[in-house]
N, C-alpha and C positions, 0 to 999 in steps of 0.2 A: 464501975457500979455508978458512976456519976452518969455515966450515956445511958445507963438502963433510966435512972430517973428522970435525965432530960426526955428521953422519950418516953416515958410514962405520963409527963407533964405536959409533953405536945400531942400527946392522944385525947387527953385529959381536955386541953384547950381545944383541940378539935372538934370533940363530939358537944361543948357550950358552943363553938362560934357554929357550928352546925346546927343548933337548935335557933341560935339569935341571930340568923344570915341576914335578915332586912333591918340590923341596924348599923351597916355601915356607912361611914364620913364619905361622903363624896368631896374629893378633889382631883386635879389631874397634873400630872407631871410631865414634863416634856421628855420625849424618847431618846433611847441613847441612843448613839449611832452604831453601825456594823463595826464600823472600826474597833470602837470602844469593848464591845463583846465579842466579837468573832461568829462564825457560824455555830450553829448548833452543835453538841456534842453525839456521839455514836453511840457510845455504850449505852445498855441497860436503859433504852430510849423509847417508850411509846411515841407513833408516831405525831400523835397532837399533847404531846408534854415536850413544850422547847428547854432544852438544857444549853447555855452557851458554852463555847467550845473550850473555856478557858478553865473551868470547874472539871475535876478528876474524880470520878467514880470510887468509894470507899466497898470494896466488894464486901468485906466482910462485914459492913453493917445494912446490908441492901439486901432485898430482895422484892421479885417479879414475879407475876403469875397470870398466864394467859391461856384459859384451856375455854373451848366451847365461845361463849358470849362475854365471861368471866374475864374481868381485870383488874388487879389490885395490885399493888406494889409500895414499897417505902424504900425510897430512894435515897441515898446519901453522897453528897457532893464536896469536894475541899477545893479551895483556890485561893489565889490571891485579891480576887474580885474585890471592891467598895460596897460593902451591904447596900448602901444607899442606890447604887449602880444597877445593881439584882433586882433590887425593886423596882425600879425603873423600867427593866429590862422585863421582868414578870407582867407590869402593870398595859404594857403596849404590844408584848408577844401573847399571851394566852388570848385575848378577844380575837387574833386573827386565825385561833385553832376551837373557836366558837365557845370559848368560856367566859361566863359573865362573875365580875367581881362582885362578890354578894359581902365581904366582912375585911376587915383590917384591922390587925392590934398590932402597934409598934409602942414599944419600951426601950429595952435595949436589943431588943429583938424583933424582929417584923414577921408577921403571919401571915399571909395574906389567902383567905379563902375563895376559890372560885368553884362555879357552878355549871353547869351543863345538863342537859334533860336526862335524867338515870344516872348521873355520875356527881362526885364530890372530889376536890381537891386542895389539898394543905400545903403552902409553899412558906416551910420558915427558913429566915434569913437571919444569921448572926455569925458573929467574931467567935472563932475555937481559939486564937490565941491572936498577938497583935501583928502579924504576918498572914494568918489563914483566916477565911471565911467559909463557914459550912452553911450547906444548902442540904435542907431535908424537903423531900417531894411526898407526902402520902397521898395516895390515891386509891379510890372505888368506888363502887356503886351505890345508889343510896338506896336501903332499904325499902321494898314496897313500891318503887318505881323502875323503867324501865321497859 
């Protein structure tokens, strides 16, 4: 039940953040090395949504759809990566796939909102346990754009 509550909270945060996308604080972070995070993972991956190979897909909590021009997904990953390193990874790698950072929300978890014409993507990074980090990617079209 807690996972469903977290997902609902994340979706609410996502909706709020998309409506306030122009309010992002701007700062730069040094990119991680390839040795730190490795190559992108292959499972449940859209070509323009990078995922470090060190993160493992949680299949029971993930779904993806691609039909015609529609692409949408909620992808949940777990691994032992440091959350701060994952934030750096996404700040560095998403722009390489034409994503523009729109907003960042950080407290105990970090949520990065990215946009590209017609599409939104939210990347949520947080600790699941002392040893496990949870990465959730929500991706889909922007209503009225495309």
